[in-house]
N, C-alpha and C positions, 0 to 999 in steps of 0.2 A: 224855858223857864228861868226866869233871869230875877236879882233884884237890885238889879242897878236903878230900872224904874225912867225909861225911855224918856218922858219930858221934865226927871230934875234937874232941875238949874245946875245944881252941886256938882254935875257930871263933868258941868265943863268948866270947874276950876281946874286949873293948869298948875303946877311946883315947876318954876326953871330954875336951872345953876349951869354957871360958865365958866369955862377956863381956858384961857388964851383965847383962840376963834372958836374954839368951840362949845355949841346948846344944848344942853338937855330940856326937853322940855315930857313931863309928864302928867297924867290923868290919874293922880288917888283914886278919888271916888269913880273914876269908871273902868274898873277892872283891872289896879293897879297897874297902869299900860303905859308905856311908852309914844307919846306923840311925835315927837322928832327925835333928830340927833342928827346934827348938823356941822359940821366942821367952814366957816366962811359960807360962801354960798352953796357948797357941796352936800347934798343929802347924801348920811354916810350908811342910817337904816332909811326905809322907803318912806316916801312923805305919805302923810294918813292921808289916804283917798277921800275924794269930795264927798263932805257928809258924812265922814267915820263920827264924828259926834252925833248925830242923830241915828244913827244905824244901832241896831237894837244888842249890838256886842263889840267886843273893842278889836276882832277879828279885820276892822279897817284902818287901824292905827299901826304902829311902823310898830310895834313888839308887845305882845302879851305873855302874862306869866302860867306857866304849868303846876299849877298846887292842886292837890297830893298827888297826882299821875297823868301823863301825859298821853296822846293820843286814843284809839277809841276801846270802846269796852263792849262787846259781842253780845246781843240780845238784852242790853243796858242793865244785867245783871250778874252776880258774882257771892259767891259763900265763904265768908270767913267763920272759922271757930263752930259753924253747926249751923249759921243763920245764913240763909239767904239775901239777902237786900236787890233792891231795885234803882238806877240810876233814872234823872227826869232824860228828856230828848230835849238835846240844845245847838241839834246841828243837824236839820232833816228829822232823820228820827235816830241819828246818835247820843250815843253818851259820850262826853269826849271831852280831855284837858282838864278833867277834875272842876274841881270851886274856886279857885280865887278868880279867874277870868271874869266871873259872873256876881261878886262883891266889893263892896268900896272896903278902899285901902285909907290908912292915916299915913301922912308923910312928915316929916321930921328933917331937916337942912339943915346944914355944917361947913357951910362954904362948898366947895363942889362935890359936895357930898350927902344923899338923898337916904336913908332908912322909910321904906314904906315897911306897913306891919298889917298885920291880920288877924283876929283872933274869930276863930269859927268854932263855934256851942256843939256842932256835928246835926245834921237833918236833913232834909229834902236831897243836897246838892253829895253831898258825901255822910254817910253814917256817923265817924267817927273825928271826934275836935281837934282841933290841931289849931299851932299857932305858927304864924310864917313869918316872913322878913324879905326883901330883897333890898339887897344895900349896892347901891350904884354909885361907884365912883369914876370924876368925869376927871382927864388929861386935855391934853390940848389937842393929842395924839393917838388917846384912846378912851375904850370905856369899859370896867369893869362890874361884874355884877356879882355877887355873893348870893346865894339863895339858902335859904335856913328856914327848916322842919322842925317843932317841936310837938308831940303827940300828948293829949290832954285829957285824951281816952282813960278810961279806969282798969283798961287791959292792953295786951299789946291787940296791935293792930299793923293795915300797911301802908304805907307813905312812898312817895318819889315826889321829886320836883323838874323842873326842865325851864328853857323861853324859848320863844318863839317869835324871833325877829326876822322880819322880811328886809332884803335887800334891792335896790333897783337893778333892772336887768340894763343891758348894754349893749349893743351890736359886736365885742368883742371881751365880753365876759368872759372867765373861764373862772372852774370849780377844778379842789385839790383836795382829796385827803383820802385815807386809810382804814379802809374795814376789813372785818375777818369775813363777816358774811349778810345774809339778809333777811328780814322776816319776811315767806314772801306769801303775798296775798291772795284773796281772790276777786270776785266782781266786784262785792260787796265791800272792799277793802278792809276786809278781817284776815286776819289771819288763816292758812291753809298747813303753813309749814315754815321750815329753817332752813337755807342751805348757801353756797358760795357766792359769792355776787357775779351776775351773768357780766361779760365780756361786757356788752354794751351799759351797763350799769357801774364800769370800774373806774374811779376818780382816781386812782393812783397818779396818774399820769396827768397834766391839766387836760380837761376837759370844756369844750367851749357850752357855755349854760344853753339848752334848752334844745342843746343835739337829739337829748331825747329825756321824754316828757317822766317825770317821776313823782312819787308820792311812797317813797319806803324808809322804812325803820334799819340804816342799816346798826349790825352790831359790830363787837370789838373794837370800837371804834379806838383808835389810838388820843385821842383829845386834844389832834392839830387838824386843821383848816384853814385853805387860802382859797379868798377871794381874788382875784385879779383884774383889774380897770384896765389893759392898754389905752383904750381909747379917753380915759378918764385920769391916769396918769397914777393912779394909784392900786396897793392891793390892803387887803384887808385879811387880818391872820388873827385867827378865833385858837385861841388855846381855853383848853379847861382841864377841870380836876381831874381825875380817876373816877371819882361819883359821878361822874356825865360818863358811863360805858356806852353810851348808845348816841347816834346823829341820824334825825329824821332830816329827810331831804325831800323839798316841795317845789318841786317847777312847775305847773302847769301851763297847757301852750296859752292859755285866757289870759294871761297878768301880766302884766310891765313889770313883775319884780318876783321874786323867788324867796323860800326860806331855807333857811339851814340852822337848825331845832339843836340844841347840846341839850339831852334827855337822860335820867338816870334809868324809867324804865323802858321796856320792848313793847308795843303794841299789845293791847288785852293782855296786859302782863295782871291783872287782880283774877283772869282763869286759867294763869298757865306759870302759879306758882312755884311752882315743882318741873325738873327738866330741863334741857338745855334749846336753848341760850339761857342765860339764867335771867329770873327775872326783871330786875333790876329794885325792884321794892325793897324798903326797908321795914324790916319788921321791928319796930318800935314801943317800947315800954312804956307806962306813966311816966312825963317827963321830958324822958331820953329825946335826942335831937339829932339831928345829921345836918350838914352844911358842907357847901362844892363853891367853887370861882372859878369865873369865867368870864374871858377877857377878849377885849375886839381888839388890835389895834391895826393903828393907819400906817404904813410902811411907803414912801414914794419910792415911783418906780426911774 
């Protein structure tokens, strides 16, 4: 189920800003996504896949927003305040990554700053109304994104946010980050528990990207990650506010890219509101909001 309209020409309308040698291209009407972030001839986020604008969803582009939650929801159902809700299948049979990537956003630009905004009245994609913003600020050597979500529901309700950037793979690329634990999943990629990070998944020291396939939510993330490209001559330092307490790492063997996703909530958080690890969901009353900033900085080696 999508509200984007596969053949709607508006989805192809792009917003572009520059700062020095850097260029950021967004597709507001196509899921509020990033089409490209480049510096000179170098893609910093992965280039959009061929035909990405003609795909059924923005997963083919460089990055897309995760509002009002990230990750999968078991059975596509959850219960809140005594009422059970069903969510649509958006990827295979999964309810995943909320509503924002399925909807058109508005764009306002000011120099190298772009504010994408979305007003969702509540409906099939998510039962609770909300206002969301993505505030992108481009520099010659960095990109920051501030996520904002405000409840427009008439009673307390759960919300969260995150971002899903993809990065190019290269033969020498390494990834480094520190986390306290990991959500353990079964063959259906839904949680079966929580535990310590297995040795083969530990990225406390730099680990070659692709040395192990991953699709995991790491908990207790300290808000810093580093991607180093020795063969490209630079690194990307990711820093995120404490509200982004979890990091999803997606390194599939079949793609020439990988994802490092700062997120607020754990996988299946809507069904794991109590206990450990913390769900990461925000319980917001009418008009209450939460915000947090992440930054991607390019560092020469």
